[in-house]
C-alpha positions as CSV (number, residue, x, y, z in Angstrom):
1,M,148.7,66.8,21.3
2,A,148.4,66.1,25.1
3,T,151.5,64.6,26.6
4,R,151.4,60.8,26.5
5,Y,152.8,59.0,29.6
6,S,153.9,55.4,29.8
7,F,155.6,53.4,32.6
8,G,158.9,51.6,32.2
9,G,158.6,48.9,34.9
10,D,158.0,50.4,38.2
11,D,160.9,52.9,38.2
12,H,160.6,54.9,35.0
13,I,158.1,57.3,33.4
14,F,158.4,58.2,29.8
15,A,156.6,61.3,28.6
16,E,156.1,62.0,24.9
17,V,155.2,65.7,24.5
18,D,154.5,65.5,20.8
19,E,154.9,63.0,17.9
20,A,156.5,65.7,15.8
21,M,159.6,67.6,16.7
22,S,159.2,71.3,17.3
23,L,160.8,74.0,19.4
24,E,157.6,74.2,21.4
25,A,157.7,70.5,22.2
26,F,161.4,70.8,23.2
27,F,160.7,73.8,25.5
28,T,157.9,71.9,27.2
29,S,160.3,69.0,27.8
30,L,163.1,71.3,29.0
31,S,160.8,73.3,31.3
32,V,159.3,70.2,32.9
33,T,162.6,68.5,33.5
34,K,164.1,71.7,34.9
35,A,161.1,72.0,37.3
36,V,161.5,68.4,38.3
37,K,165.2,69.0,39.2
38,E,164.3,72.2,41.1
39,S,161.5,70.5,43.0
40,Q,164.1,68.2,44.6
41,I,161.8,65.2,44.9
42,S,163.9,62.8,46.9
43,A,162.7,59.8,45.0
44,V,163.9,61.1,41.6
45,T,167.2,59.6,40.7
46,E,167.6,60.6,37.1
47,V,166.1,63.3,34.7
48,C,166.6,63.0,31.0
49,P,165.2,65.6,28.5
50,A,165.1,64.7,24.8
51,N,164.0,66.2,21.5
52,A,160.2,66.2,22.1
53,S,160.0,63.9,25.2
54,Y,161.6,63.2,28.5
55,Q,162.2,60.4,31.0
56,I,162.2,60.3,34.7
57,K,163.8,57.6,36.8
58,F,162.7,57.3,40.4
59,D,162.9,55.0,43.5
60,P,159.5,53.1,43.8
61,D,160.3,52.4,47.4
62,K,160.1,56.1,48.1
63,I,157.2,57.1,45.8
64,K,154.5,55.0,44.1
65,P,154.5,55.2,40.3
66,K,151.0,56.6,40.3
67,D,152.0,59.4,42.7
68,M,155.1,60.2,40.6
69,L,152.9,60.5,37.6
70,A,150.5,62.8,39.4
71,E,153.5,65.0,40.4
72,L,154.7,65.2,36.8
73,K,151.2,66.2,35.5
74,R,151.1,68.9,38.2
75,I,154.5,70.2,37.3
76,E,153.8,70.2,33.5
77,S,150.5,72.1,34.1
78,E,152.5,74.8,35.9
79,A,155.3,74.8,33.4
80,A,152.9,75.2,30.5
81,S,151.9,78.7,31.7
82,A,155.5,79.9,32.0
83,E,157.1,82.0,29.3
84,A,159.5,80.1,27.1
85,V,162.7,81.9,27.9
86,I,166.1,80.4,28.8
87,S,169.6,81.7,29.6
88,T,171.9,79.9,27.2
89,R,174.9,80.4,24.9
90,A,175.6,80.6,21.2
91,V,178.6,78.6,19.9
92,E,180.4,78.8,16.6
93,I,181.5,75.5,15.2
94,P,184.1,75.5,12.3
95,V,183.3,72.9,9.7
96,Y,185.5,71.7,6.8
97,Y,182.7,70.6,4.4
98,D,183.3,67.9,1.8
99,D,186.6,66.9,3.5
100,P,188.7,64.0,2.4
101,W,188.1,61.8,5.5
102,T,184.3,61.7,5.4
103,R,184.5,61.4,1.6
104,E,186.8,58.4,1.8
105,T,184.5,56.8,4.4
106,L,181.2,57.4,2.5
107,M,182.7,56.0,-0.7
108,R,183.5,52.7,1.2
109,F,179.8,52.4,2.1
110,R,178.0,53.4,-1.1
111,E,176.1,50.1,-1.3
112,R,174.3,51.1,1.9
113,H,173.2,54.4,0.5
114,Q,170.1,55.6,-1.3
115,D,172.2,56.9,-4.2
116,P,175.4,55.0,-4.7
117,N,176.4,57.3,-7.6
118,S,176.6,60.5,-5.6
119,T,178.2,61.7,-2.4
120,D,176.2,62.4,0.7
121,L,176.4,66.2,0.0
122,E,175.3,65.8,-3.6
123,Y,172.4,63.6,-2.6
124,A,171.3,66.0,0.2
125,A,171.5,69.0,-2.1
126,R,169.5,67.3,-4.8
127,I,166.6,66.0,-2.7
128,N,166.3,69.4,-1.0
129,N,166.1,71.1,-4.4
130,F,169.3,73.1,-4.1
131,D,171.1,73.8,-7.4
132,S,174.6,73.1,-6.1
133,I,176.5,71.8,-3.2
134,D,177.7,75.3,-2.4
135,S,174.1,76.6,-2.1
136,F,173.2,73.6,0.1
137,I,176.3,74.3,2.4
138,K,175.2,78.0,2.6
139,A,171.7,77.0,3.8
140,H,173.2,74.5,6.3
141,S,175.6,77.0,7.7
142,E,173.7,80.3,7.6
143,S,170.9,79.3,10.0
144,P,171.6,78.5,13.6
145,W,170.7,75.2,15.2
146,F,169.2,74.4,18.6
147,V,170.7,71.6,20.6
148,T,167.7,69.6,21.8
149,M,169.4,66.5,23.2
150,V,172.9,65.2,24.1
151,G,173.4,61.5,24.2
152,F,173.0,58.2,22.5
153,V,176.8,58.3,22.2
154,A,178.6,60.2,25.0
155,G,178.7,63.9,24.1
156,L,176.8,63.7,20.8
157,P,174.5,66.7,20.2
158,F,171.2,66.4,18.3
159,M,170.5,69.8,16.6
160,Y,167.3,71.2,15.2
161,Q,167.4,73.9,12.5
162,M,166.0,77.3,13.6
163,V,164.0,78.1,10.5
164,E,160.4,77.7,9.4
165,R,159.4,74.1,9.0
166,Q,159.0,74.4,5.2
167,R,162.6,75.6,5.0
168,Q,164.1,72.9,7.1
169,I,166.6,70.5,5.5
170,E,165.4,66.9,5.6
171,V,167.6,63.9,4.6
172,P,167.0,60.2,5.4
173,K,169.6,58.1,7.2
174,Y,171.6,55.5,5.2
175,L,169.6,52.4,4.2
176,R,171.9,50.4,6.4
177,P,174.2,51.9,9.0
178,R,178.0,52.2,8.4
179,T,180.4,50.4,10.6
180,D,182.7,53.4,10.6
181,T,182.3,57.2,10.9
182,P,185.2,59.6,11.5
183,K,185.4,61.3,14.8
184,L,183.9,64.8,14.7
185,T,181.9,64.2,11.6
186,V,179.0,66.7,11.0
187,G,176.1,64.4,10.1
188,Y,172.5,64.6,9.3
189,G,169.5,62.3,9.6
190,G,165.8,63.2,9.3
191,C,165.5,66.8,10.5
192,F,168.5,66.6,12.8
193,A,172.1,67.6,12.5
194,C,174.7,66.0,14.8
195,I,178.4,65.9,15.5
196,Y,179.9,62.4,16.0
197,S,181.8,62.8,19.3
198,V,183.8,59.6,18.8
199,R,184.7,57.4,15.9
200,G,182.3,54.5,15.3
201,A,179.2,53.1,13.6
202,G,176.6,55.5,12.2
203,G,173.8,56.0,9.7
204,Y,173.6,59.8,9.3
205,Q,174.7,61.4,6.1
206,M,178.2,62.9,6.3
207,F,178.7,66.5,5.3
208,G,182.0,67.5,6.8
209,I,184.3,67.5,9.8
210,T,185.2,69.9,12.6
211,P,188.6,70.3,14.2
212,M,186.9,71.2,17.5
213,P,186.6,68.2,20.0
214,I,183.3,68.1,21.9
215,Y,184.0,65.2,24.2
216,D,187.1,64.5,26.2
217,P,186.9,61.8,29.0
218,Q,190.5,62.6,30.0
219,Q,189.6,66.3,30.3
220,S,193.0,67.3,28.9
221,I,191.6,69.7,26.3
222,S,191.8,73.3,27.5
223,Y,188.0,74.2,27.2
224,L,186.9,70.7,28.5
225,K,188.8,70.7,31.8
226,D,185.7,71.4,33.9
227,F,183.4,68.9,32.2
228,M,184.2,66.2,29.6
229,V,181.0,67.0,27.5
230,F,180.9,70.3,25.7
231,F,177.2,70.7,24.7
232,N,174.1,71.2,26.8
233,P,170.4,71.0,25.7
234,G,169.5,74.6,24.8
235,D,172.8,75.6,23.3
236,I,172.6,77.4,20.0
237,V,175.1,76.3,17.3
238,K,176.2,78.2,14.2
239,F,178.4,76.3,11.7
240,K,181.2,78.2,10.0
241,P,182.6,76.8,6.7
242,I,186.4,76.6,6.7
243,D,189.0,75.4,4.3
244,R,191.8,72.8,4.7
245,N,194.3,75.3,6.0
246,S,192.0,76.6,8.6
247,Y,191.1,73.0,9.6
248,D,194.8,72.1,10.0
249,E,195.4,75.3,12.1
250,G,192.4,74.4,14.3
251,V,193.8,70.9,14.9
252,E,197.2,72.3,15.8
253,A,195.6,74.8,18.2
254,V,193.7,72.1,19.9
255,E,196.9,70.0,20.3
256,A,198.7,73.1,21.6
257,G,196.0,73.9,24.1
258,T,195.3,77.3,22.6
259,F,192.0,76.6,20.7
260,E,189.2,78.7,22.2
261,P,185.7,78.2,21.0
262,V,183.7,81.3,20.1
263,I,181.0,81.4,22.7
264,R,178.5,84.2,23.5
265,E,176.0,84.2,26.4
266,L,172.4,85.2,25.5
267,V,168.8,84.9,26.7
268,F,166.7,83.1,24.2
269,S,163.0,83.9,23.9
270,L,160.8,81.5,21.9
271,D,158.2,84.2,21.4
272,E,160.7,86.7,20.1
273,F,162.3,84.2,17.8
274,Q,158.9,83.2,16.3
275,S,157.9,86.8,15.8
276,G,160.9,87.4,13.4
277,I,162.9,84.3,12.7
278,D,165.3,85.7,10.1
279,E,166.1,88.9,12.1
280,Y,166.6,86.9,15.3
281,N,169.0,84.5,13.5
282,K,170.9,87.4,12.0
283,N,171.4,88.9,15.4
284,I,172.8,85.6,16.7
285,G,175.3,85.5,13.8
286,E,176.3,89.1,14.4
287,M,176.8,88.4,18.1
288,L,179.1,85.5,17.3
289,H,181.1,87.5,14.8
290,G,181.6,90.4,17.3
291,N,179.6,93.0,15.3
């Protein structure tokens, strides 16, 4: 599909790279927005990459909308020939699956759910043809996830599963959104995982909770002192199942200022990933575990 451009008034251009989410579409969005930033077009005031699209805000007094569109098409043409490689990082996120807080919340909103007689995990496992919650959690946590967008709520990452499309987990959002979701809930909607950065309304299925804050506007948490938002588009996430004791220890470490996320720098190549997905993902897991 050719990129579809549309104007938002006279100061925005929205570019839809593809109707369907894919890592190829995301890399096109990322490479174009990166090139726009590097081009230092003085009229550009904001650049926002998303899952399979991006948006550019510009000053129409400095550049005409049609000229801005021409610049974007030129940049995209040049970016399309570039190799899909980025310097990024892999991050391990501990998750207490089937925790008491998300379970209590989801039970308060069963009338808004597709299956009022099961939990979110039970429902997700069943419709994805897993024989148990444990096997579903294993599939959810064994493969890494690519952060394709950060936003909607401050600091919230949208994450795309790094497996073949036929193996990807898919779960619909609630029939009607909840008015409450615990902070740091690991959620799921459509083909995307997320982590709720703050407590609030939400419609994604709730699978568990992490003790690791990902957003701190006060910047008081040790690993968020330089920037209040933890995630960046392009980050690779690996979930690590933990029990209640490990969760409590994680919360205590965050409060004491001693919690240190497991982070490894790496260069991600889309071509290398696609040539051997399972082996590539295995190497990411071993890198995080220090093997």
